[in-house]
N, C-alpha and C positions, 0 to 999 in steps of 0.2 A: 504494500500500500504506500502511495506517495505521501510526502509531507504536505501539510496544509495548516493554515492558521486556525486554532481552536476558537470556537465561539463561546459566549457566556453560557449557552445551553449545555454544551459539552462539559465545560469546567464545573458548573454547578452540579450536574448529574454525577460526574466522576467523584466530586467531593462528597456528595450525599451517600453514594454507595461504596465509597472508598475504593474506587477502581484505579489500579496502578497503571503506569505507562506499559505499553506492550502486552496488555491483558488480552486474552482470548477466552471466549465463553466455552464451557464444557457442553458441547452439543448433544452428548449422550444422555444427559439428565433430563432433557426437555424435548417435547415433540415440536416439529416444524409444520408450518402451514403455508399454503399459497395465499397471497394477499395482494391488494391493490395499493400502490404507493403513488400518490398525486404529488408530483414535483412542482413546487410553486415559487413564485416571487410575489412580493406584496402587491396587492390590488390587481391580480391577473385574472380574477374570476374563479379561483379555486374553491371558494366557499360555495358558490353556486353549483359547480360541478359535483362537489362532495355531497351537497344536499340532494341534487337530482339523482345521484346513484343510490343514496340512502332511501329515497322515496320509492324506489322500485320494490322495496320490501325484501330484497335479497342481499343487500350490502349493509354491513355493520360499520357505521361511521365513527371511528375513534378520533377523528379530526387531528388537531395539532398536539397529539398526546406525548410528543417528546420535547415540548417546551419545558424548561426546567421547573417552572412553578407548577405545571400540571403533573409532572413526574412526582414531585415531592408531596403535593396535596393528595394525590391518589394513593401513593405508597403509605402515607400516614393513615388514611382511611382503611386501606386493605391489609396493612401490616406486611407489605412486601419488603424484603431485606436486601435483595440483590437486583441487578438489572435484568437478569434472566427471569426472576420471579415476576418482575413488573411487566415484561413483555408477555410472559405466559398468562398473566391476568387478562390481558386484552385478547389473547388467542382464545381463552376460555369463554369470555363474554360472547365472542363472535360464533364460536362453534356450538355453544349451548343454545343459541338462537337459530342455528342452521343457516348462518349468513356468511358471506365472504368478508373478511376483515379489510377495511379500507382506512388509510391514514395519510395525513399530509406531512411532507418533509421539506424543509429548507435544505439547501445544498450542504451546509455545515453539519446538519443532523444526519444526512445520508452518508457523508464521509465518515463520521464518528461511528455510526452503527455498522458500517462495513469494516472499519478498522478493528473493531472488537469481535466481529464475527456474527453479530445478531442477524445481519444480512450477509450472506444468504443461508446461514445455518439454522436460524429459527424462523425467520421471515423470508419467504421465497417470492419476491415481488414481481408483479406485472406493473411496469412503470407507465404512468400517464404524465407527460410533460405538457402542462398548459401554459400558454404564453398569450401576449396580446400583440397584434400586428402594429398598433400604434404605441410604441414604447414611451413616447413623450407624454401622451395622454395618461398613461399608466403612472409615470413619474409625478405628474401633477396631482393625480388622485392619491398617490402615496404621501406626498408632502401635506396635502390637506388632512389626510387621516392621522398623520403623526401629530398634527396640531389639535384636531378635534377629538382624538382618542376613539373615534368611531370607526371600527374596522368592518362592520357588517350592518346592513340596514335594520336588522332586528335588535341591535344594541340600543339601549336608552341611556343617554348622557345629557347633562346640562349643555346648553348651547355654548360653545367656546369660540372665542374670537380667532378667526383664521385670516392670516395676512399673506400677501404675495411675497415669497422669498425665493428669488431667482437662484441664489447659490444652493439652497436646499433642494430645489427642484432638479438642478443639474446633478447634485449628489445622489438624489433618488434615481435619476436616469442611469448614472454610472453603476449604482448598486443593482439595478434591474438587469442591465446588460451583462454585468459580471456574473450574476447569479445564474442566468440562463447559459452562459458560456461554461460555467463550472459543471452544470448538469450534463451538457453535451460532451465535455471532456471526459466525464465519468463513463458515459455510454460508449464513447469511442474506445476508451482504455479497456473496458471489460467486454467489448463486442456485443453490446445490448441493443436490441431493436425496440426502442420505446414507442409507445403510442403517442402521437403528437396531435394536439388540438389547440385552436386559438379561441379566445373568448368571443371574438367576432363571429366565428363559425357557429359556436354554441348558441349565441344570441340570435343570429339571423336564421340559421337552419337547425333549430333545436331538435326536432324529431329525427331528422336524418342523421345528425351528428351523434345523438344519443344511441340510435340504433346501431351505428357502426361501432361505437365503444362497447355496447353490451354484447354484440356478436364477438368482438375481440376478447372479451372477458369470459366467453363461453356461456353467457347468459342469453342464449339464443331465443328461448321461449318467453323471455321477460319483456313486457311492454314498457316503453319509456313512460314515466309518470307524466300526467298532465302538468303543463307548466304552471298552471294556477295553484297547484298543490305546494309549490316550492315557496317558502315564506320570504326568501331573500329577494330584494328589489334593487334595481339600478340606483346608485347613489349619485352619479354625476349630475350636475345641474348647471345653472347659469354661471356660478362661480368658477367651475372648471373651464367653461368656455372663455370667461373673462381672463383667467390666468393664461390660457393658451394664446389669446390674442395679444396680451401684453408681452409675452415671451417672444412670439413670432415677430411682432412689430420691432422689438429691440434688436433682434438678431438679423432680421431681413435688411436692416440698415447697413450692416457690415458687408453685405454682398451687393449693395446698390452702387451702380456705376455713377461716378461724378458727372 
């Protein structure tokens, strides 16, 4: 496994479970399962995709279960003492309901789980890499969400003041592009054919896109859920358009001929 910068999620989980460097899980103590891993960058539409899969009734949505705060909170409730036990608790929840386990991973979490052997020894993933065609729109949405703290339309928060921050938008753009590149480098290195979908395809051609994904997941007899069943709604509004116009106006001037 190649070197990579560790994230706060990895550092906190390693600290909580006392996982040393160069640790590898004991695959013989636990059973492994096939699962869905949604590879995401912030504001790419991954919550909508995860919810759509969940509403088929055949997929168990563990969401972002490897965020460090989620790992610790669940482990405290369940009494899990090791990373292997934590993973097994999610496997048990999915298999007891006769559903396919699904979870979302950021690239740093994917690299971490691979380095310790959780992937592919316990979790044998079918990867879905969801992106957005318009990365700048995604970056603007990312910047807004960082300020508002509202990451999904179903979340309820007090209205927060959101300001146009060009430097932050550009940083969000860089993070988005880097994240997607990290995923693609992983797929190339390990010879993985991931399923690829864009939010725009899912939004515009919902039924067709979901049908393709379900067929690829061997859920051939499963009907895509009605879009109205999915509680998540589009969050982009006039503010997103205004920020885009301001950013474009500023940078278009750089290319304007005198």
